[in-house]
ZAMARGU-4260 file (C-alpha; in steps of 0.2 Angstrom, whole numbers, plus 5000, padded with zeros to 4 digits):
<rodrens>
0) 5171/4963/4929 | 5154/4960/4921 | 5146/4971/4934 | 5156/4986/4929 | 5151/4984/4910
5) 5135/4995/4911 | 5145/5008/4921 | 5158/5009/4907 | 5145/5010/4894 | 5137/5024/4903
10) 5153/5033/4904 | 5157/5030/4886 | 5140/5036/4880 | 5141/5052/4892 | 5158/5057/4885
15) 5152/5056/4867 | 5136/5066/4868 | 5134/5085/4873 | 5122/5090/4887 | 5110/5098/4875
20) 5109/5082/4865 | 5107/5072/4881 | 5092/5082/4887 | 5084/5080/4870 | 5086/5061/4870
25) 5080/5060/4888 | 5065/5071/4885 | 5060/5059/4871 | 5063/5044/4883 | 5052/5053/4896
30) 5038/5055/4884 | 5039/5037/4879 | 5039/5031/4897 | 5025/5042/4901 | 5015/5034/4886
35) 5019/5017/4893 | 5014/5022/4911 | 4998/5028/4905 | 4994/5012/4895 | 4999/5001/4910
40) 4989/5011/4923 | 4974/5012/4912 | 4974/4994/4908 | 4977/4988/4926 | 4962/4998/4932
45) 4952/4991/4917 | 4957/4973/4920 | 4952/4975/4939 | 4936/4983/4935 | 4931/4971/4922
50) 4935/4956/4933 | 4925/4963/4947 | 4910/4969/4937 | 4909/4953/4927 | 4911/4941/4941
55) 4908/4947/4959 | 4896/4962/4956 | 4887/4951/4943 | 4882/4940/4957 | 4879/4952/4971
60) 4875/4968/4961 | 4871/4984/4971 | 4879/4980/4987 | 4896/4976/4980 | 4897/4994/4973
65) 4897/4999/4992 | 4909/4986/4998 | 4922/4985/4984 | 4929/5003/4986 | 4933/5000/5004
70) 4942/4984/4999 | 4952/4993/4986 | 4957/5006/4998 | 4962/4993/5011 | 4973/4984/4998
75) 4981/5001/4994 | 4985/5004/5013 | 4991/4986/5015 | 5003/4988/5000 | 5010/5004/5006
80) 5012/5000/5024 | 5016/4982/5024 | 5025/4978/5008 | 5032/4995/5002 | 5034/5002/5019
85) 5037/5019/5012 | 5026/5034/5009 | 5017/5036/4993 | 5013/5054/4989 | 4998/5060/4979
90) 5005/5063/4961 | 5006/5081/4957 | 5009/5088/4975 | 5023/5075/4977 | 5031/5081/4960
95) 5030/5099/4966 | 5037/5095/4983 | 5052/5086/4974 | 5055/5101/4964 | 5054/5112/4979
100) 5064/5103/4992 | 5073/5088/4985 | 5081/5096/4970 | 5070/5085/4959 | 5075/5069/4966
105) 5061/5056/4968 | 5063/5038/4976 | 5065/5024/4964 | 5049/5015/4972 | 5039/5030/4965
110) 5042/5022/4947 | 5029/5009/4951 | 5021/5012/4968 | 5009/5024/4962 | 5003/5012/4948
115) 5000/4998/4961 | 4991/5008/4974 | 4981/5019/4962 | 4976/5003/4953 | 4969/4996/4969
120) 4960/5012/4974 | 4952/5016/4957 | 4950/4999/4950 | 4939/4994/4965 | 4929/5010/4963
125) 4937/5023/4974 | 4932/5041/4969 | 4948/5047/4961 | 4957/5048/4945 | 4973/5041/4937
130) 4981/5057/4930 | 4990/5061/4946 | 4998/5044/4949 | 5003/5044/4930 | 5012/5060/4932
135) 5020/5054/4948 | 5026/5038/4940 | 5032/5047/4924 | 5041/5061/4935 | 5050/5047/4945
140) 5056/5039/4929 | 5062/5056/4923 | 5071/5060/4940 | 5080/5043/4941 | 5085/5044/4923
145) 5092/5061/4927 | 5102/5054/4942 | 5109/5040/4931 | 5116/5052/4919 | 5122/5065/4932
150) 5112/5080/4925 | 5112/5097/4933 | 5099/5104/4944 | 5091/5114/4930 | 5091/5099/4918
155) 5083/5088/4932 | 5069/5100/4934 | 5067/5101/4915 | 5066/5082/4915 | 5052/5082/4928
160) 5043/5094/4918 | 5045/5084/4902 | 5039/5068/4911 | 5023/5078/4917 | 5020/5085/4900
165) 5021/5068/4892 | 5010/5060/4905 | 4996/5073/4903 | 4998/5072/4884 | 4997/5053/4884
170) 4982/5052/4896 | 4971/5064/4886 | 4980/5063/4869 | 4982/5081/4870 | 5000/5087/4867
175) 4997/5106/4868 | 4987/5104/4884 | 5001/5094/4891 | 5014/5108/4889 | 5002/5121/4895
180) 4998/5110/4910 | 5017/5110/4915 | 5018/5129/4913 | 5003/5132/4924 | 5003/5118/4937
185) 5021/5112/4938 | 5026/5130/4935 | 5042/5129/4925 | 5048/5144/4916 | 5047/5143/4898
190) 5064/5147/4889 | 5071/5142/4872 | 5081/5129/4880 | 5066/5121/4888 | 5054/5123/4874
195) 5060/5109/4862 | 5062/5096/4876 | 5044/5099/4882 | 5038/5098/4864 | 5047/5082/4861
200) 5041/5074/4877 | 5023/5079/4875 | 5023/5073/4857 | 5031/5056/4860 | 5019/5054/4875
205) 5004/5056/4864 | 5011/5046/4850 | 5015/5031/4861 | 4997/5033/4869 | 4989/5032/4852
210) 5000/5017/4847 | 4995/5007/4863 | 4978/5014/4867 | 4971/5017/4849 | 4964/5033/4843
215) 4950/5034/4855 | 4950/5048/4868 | 4944/5048/4886 | 4931/5061/4882 | 4925/5059/4864
220) 4915/5075/4863 | 4907/5081/4847 | 4900/5098/4846 | 4882/5097/4840 | 4879/5115/4837
225) 4889/5131/4834 | 4892/5144/4847 | 4882/5160/4845 | 4885/5177/4852 | 4868/5177/4861
230) 4875/5164/4873 | 4888/5175/4880 | 4877/5182/4895 | 4873/5164/4900 | 4892/5159/4900
235) 4896/5175/4910 | 4883/5169/4924 | 4890/5151/4921 | 4908/5157/4925 | 4902/5164/4941
240) 4893/5147/4945 | 4909/5137/4941 | 4920/5148/4951 | 4909/5146/4966 | 4908/5127/4964
245) 4927/5127/4962 | 4928/5136/4979 | 4917/5124/4987 | 4928/5110/4980 | 4944/5117/4987
250) 4937/5121/5004 | 4928/5105/5006 | 4942/5095/5001 | 4954/5104/5013 | 4942/5102/5027
255) 4939/5084/5025 | 4958/5081/5023 | 4961/5091/5040 | 4948/5080/5049 | 4957/5064/5043
260) 4974/5071/5048 | 4968/5071/5066 | 4965/5053/5065 | 4982/5045/5069 | 4978/5026/5066
265) 4978/5022/5048 | 4965/5008/5050 | 4953/5019/5059 | 4955/5031/5045 | 4951/5017/5033
270) 4935/5011/5043 | 4928/5029/5045 | 4932/5033/5026 | 4925/5016/5020 | 4908/5019/5029
275) 4907/5037/5023 | 4911/5032/5005 | 4900/5017/5006 | 4885/5027/5011 | 4888/5040/4998
280) 4889/5027/4984 | 4874/5017/4990 | 4863/5033/4988 | 4872/5039/4972 | 4880/5024/4963
285) 4886/5037/4949 | 4900/5042/4961 | 4908/5025/4960 | 4924/5024/4951 | 4934/5036/4940
290) 4918/5042/4931 | 4922/5045/4913 | 4907/5035/4907 | 4896/5048/4918 | 4906/5062/4910
295) 4902/5056/4892 | 4884/5054/4896 | 4883/5072/4904 | 4891/5079/4888 | 4877/5070/4878
300) 4864/5078/4889 | 4859/5062/4897 | 4855/5060/4915 | 4849/5042/4916 | 4865/5037/4926
305) 4858/5046/4941 | 4845/5032/4943 | 4854/5017/4937 | 4857/5004/4951 | 4849/5016/4963
310) 4835/5015/4975 | 4827/5030/4966 | 4826/5020/4950 | 4807/5023/4950 | 4810/5041/4947
315) 4819/5038/4931 | 4814/5051/4918 | 4808/5064/4931 | 4817/5079/4926 | 4814/5088/4943
320) 4821/5073/4952 | 4836/5073/4940 | 4840/5091/4944 | 4839/5088/4963 | 4850/5073/4961
325) 4862/5082/4950 | 4864/5096/4963 | 4867/5082/4977 | 4879/5073/4965 | 4890/5089/4963
330) 4890/5092/4982 | 4894/5074/4987 | 4907/5070/4973 | 4919/5081/4982 | 4916/5073/4999
335) 4918/5056/4991 | 4935/5061/4983 | 4942/5068/4999 | 4936/5053/5009 | 4945/5041/4997
340) 4961/5050/4999 | 4959/5053/5018 | 4955/5035/5021 | 4972/5029/5013 | 4967/5028/4994
345) 4979/5034/4981 | 4974/5044/4965 | 4972/5060/4957 | 4959/5074/4957 | 4959/5078/4939
350) 4946/5066/4934 | 4934/5071/4949 | 4937/5089/4943 | 4931/5085/4925 | 4917/5075/4933
355) 4911/5089/4943 | 4913/5101/4928 | 4902/5091/4916 | 4889/5088/4929 | 4889/5106/4934
360) 4886/5111/4916 | 4872/5099/4914 | 4864/5105/4930 | 4865/5123/4924 | 4859/5121/4907
365) 4844/5109/4912 | 4839/5121/4925 | 4838/5136/4913 | 4829/5125/4900 | 4815/5122/4912
370) 4809/5140/4907 | 4801/5141/4890 | 4812/5157/4885 | 4828/5147/4886 | 4835/5133/4875
375) 4853/5132/4880 | 4864/5119/4872 | 4868/5106/4885 | 4885/5100/4877 | 4892/5118/4877
380) 4889/5120/4895 | 4895/5103/4900 | 4911/5106/4891 | 4913/5123/4897 | 4910/5117/4915
385) 4925/5105/4913 | 4936/5119/4908 | 4929/5131/4922 | 4932/5118/4935 | 4950/5115/4930
390) 4953/5133/4930 | 4945/5136/4947 | 4951/5120/4956 | 4968/5118/4949 | 4971/5137/4946
395) 4975/5132/4928 | 4964/5142/4916 | 4974/5139/4900 | 4975/5121/4904 | 4956/5120/4905
400) 4954/5130/4889 | 4967/5120/4878 | 4962/5103/4885 | 4944/5105/4881 | 4948/5112/4865
405) 4959/5098/4860 | 4948/5084/4866 | 4933/5091/4856 | 4944/5091/4840 | 4944/5109/4837
410) 4941/5127/4844 | 4923/5129/4840 | 4920/5133/4859 | 4935/5143/4862 | 4925/5159/4867
415) 4914/5151/4879 | 4928/5141/4886 | 4938/5157/4889 | 4924/5166/4897 | 4920/5152/4909
420) 4938/5148/4913 | 4943/5166/4916 | 4928/5171/4927 | 4930/5154/4937 | 4948/5157/4939
425) 4946/5175/4945 | 4933/5171/4958 | 4942/5155/4964 | 4959/5164/4966 | 4951/5179/4974
430) 4943/5168/4988 | 4956/5153/4988 | 4974/5159/4986 | 4980/5141/4983 | 4974/5127/4973
435) 4971/5109/4980 | 4988/5105/4974 | 4998/5119/4982 | 4989/5123/4999 | 4999/5111/5010
440) 5015/5115/5001 | 5012/5134/5003 | 5007/5132/5022 | 5024/5123/5025 | 5034/5136/5014
445) 5038/5122/5002 | 5030/5129/4986 | 5039/5131/4970 | 5032/5147/4961 | 5036/5158/4947
450) 5043/5170/4959 | 5062/5168/4957 | 5066/5175/4974 | 5054/5162/4983 | 5060/5148/4971
455) 5078/5151/4976 | 5074/5153/4995 | 5064/5137/4995 | 5078/5127/4989 | 5090/5133/5002
460) 5093/5125/5019 | 5098/5132/5035 | 5109/5117/5040 | 5120/5119/5025 | 5124/5137/5030
465) 5128/5135/5049 | 5145/5141/5054 | 5152/5133/5070 | 5169/5141/5072 | 5164/5152/5086
470) 5172/5151/5103 | 5160/5145/5116 | 5159/5152/5134 | 5152/5143/5149 | 5139/5153/5158
475) 5149/5151/5174 | 5165/5158/5167 | 5173/5174/5172 | 5180/5189/5162 | 5197/5181/5161
480) 5190/5165/5153 | 5182/5176/5140 | 5198/5185/5136 | 5207/5169/5133 | 5192/5164/5121
485) 5194/5181/5112 | 5213/5178/5110 | 5210/5161/5102 | 5195/5167/5091 | 5194/5175/5074
490) 5176/5180/5078 | 5169/5195/5087 | 5153/5185/5094 | 5154/5173/5108 | 5139/5162/5112
495) 5136/5158/5131 | 5130/5140/5135 | 5126/5130/5150 | 5131/5112/5153 | 5117/5105/5142
500) 5122/5116/5127 | 5107/5128/5129 | 5110/5146/5123 | 5110/5157/5138 | 5116/5173/5130
505) 5128/5182/5118 | 5143/5193/5121 | 5150/5205/5108 | 5168/5210/5107 | 5164/5228/5107
510) 5155/5226/5124 | 5171/5220/5133 | 5184/5229/5123 | 5187/5242/5137 | 5188/5228/5150
515) 5200/5217/5141 | 5216/5225/5148 | 5210/5227/5166 | 5218/5212/5174 | 5211/5216/5191
520) 5193/5213/5184 | 5196/5196/5177 | 5190/5186/5192 | 5178/5199/5198 | 5166/5201/5183
525) 5156/5185/5178 | 5151/5181/5160 | 5133/5182/5166 | 5135/5201/5169 | 5142/5204/5151
530) 5130/5193/5140 | 5115/5199/5131 | 5099/5188/5130 | 5097/5184/5111 | 5083/5195/5104
535) 5082/5185/5088 | 5087/5167/5083 | 5084/5155/5069 | 5077/5137/5071 | 5087/5124/5062
540) 5071/5118/5053 | 5065/5135/5048 | 5061/5139/5030 | 5074/5150/5022 | 5061/5164/5017
545) 5058/5166/5036 | 5076/5167/5040 | 5078/5180/5026 | 5064/5190/5034 | 5072/5189/5051
550) 5088/5196/5044 | 5078/5210/5036 | 5068/5215/5051 | 5082/5214/5064 | 5096/5220/5052
555) 5108/5208/5061 | 5123/5201/5052 | 5123/5185/5062 | 5109/5175/5070 | 5111/5160/5082
560) 5104/5143/5076 | 5094/5133/5089 | 5084/5117/5090 | 5074/5115/5105 | 5085/5128/5114
565) 5101/5119/5110 | 5115/5129/5101 | 5121/5123/5084 | 5130/5138/5078 | 5127/5154/5068
570) 5121/5158/5051 | 5127/5175/5043 | 5119/5186/5031 | 5134/5186/5020 | 5133/5167/5018
575) 5115/5167/5015 | 5117/5180/5001 | 5132/5171/4993 | 5122/5155/4993 | 5107/5164/4986
580) 5117/5171/4972 | 5126/5155/4967 | 5109/5145/4967 | 5101/5159/4957 | 5115/5158/4944
585) 5114/5139/4943 | 5096/5140/4940 | 5097/5154/4927 | 5110/5145/4916 | 5104/5141/4898
</rodrens>
């Protein structure tokens, strides 16, 4: 009786609150949980890092910076495959996949697994960020709260969006950027029914973050000088530069991930990745860890971090050596991040993107300032670089603009941010149609987009539309057997199968209508003489947008559904259209 008390309380509560009030309440809860998740994950990483740097690294110094990241990734791999025994996806792509294919449902283990695995990865020095795992954790809490209260599909997606907005708002203490991030990256449609919940979640996430983490922000940038119109030409050039760096990031990340995908053994991946990451960090210790200290140094125009704990420390202060090292740092940071993921680490790419942007801006401004005719403000270009890389790598120009504007405490750099982000996004989108978040989902036809048609089709499944009430005819049957099947069937299509259920052909009623009443032919004509080889069919695992295209190209009303040649039934155009309309109506309800 006691075990049923929570259920009774839940039912009692659900009956006394409207759906609209429930969503408002859950959106606030999602924001609060997001703030707490940000607090836990940041402090877990901070504790691990302080424990290691104050103890182990203090004794062995430089070499531990090379060894520790591999140890952290190994702990993450062991946790996932030996303790959790479930797959832990990478934050934001996992959330997009849940929206696209699982109707917003995330496993309960995602409420903590991303925190643990990313704490090991980043706390030990892996080249990744914590934003993605925080979003994944918050989204999992939002999803499971929605399941507990039995919300509709549209409300479930809204809860995932609220959780994501709250997470980004809590991490950067930037509530406006949190909402913009959801609109651009999570790609939820902004309606009047979704606006208030998003605002409440983003605001509560930021407030909880301020409460637990204080008023300090991750990137405490202060603008040293005002933007002047004469800088516009340089920001135009810089926009092109950040666009090309963004393309390099995306292409390199994809290529490294593909190389690791070909390695089947997880421990082989870890060994290869650890060696690559260790070599990179040995020569460039600045790549170690999340990198926000490096970002803040770059924003101040400092580059001493390039030489700290490095075998090139003797060149400290040499500006030309710094420029070369900055260029190498920009190139290798992407490789280090991709290797961290490929070898089994868990984290996000938001922090590496900001890292790359700040250092790209520093490199650009310092290189121009070597000529007497130039005196570019380094902080302007470092900040604009962060916005430009977010726009180019994540395909989120508005997020880049508003995030940098919020963390700098104002909109003093709004014009250079808009110029850089717009050009960077345009170049990146022209060359790379998908961001690092979406390229795998797009390739598998599992991407949730603003295109309503693609959204609805991606949520449909062939299995749920299969019709099996067709009379099956054996390939060795005669016309008489077929006529018996016709009499017992309400369909005008008859699949012809062999003993192993392989589809050998199809017979249409119109093809045999003139023979049905000729009894003399019943034993003379075989089914093989009457059947047609199927000119088109549907795979049971085929994405629905391909099924719709097959119907459009062939103009058929029914298509056989196969798996490895085995017959499973038919899918009809009318059923597909009916399911499409019903799902579209469900998604469009306010």
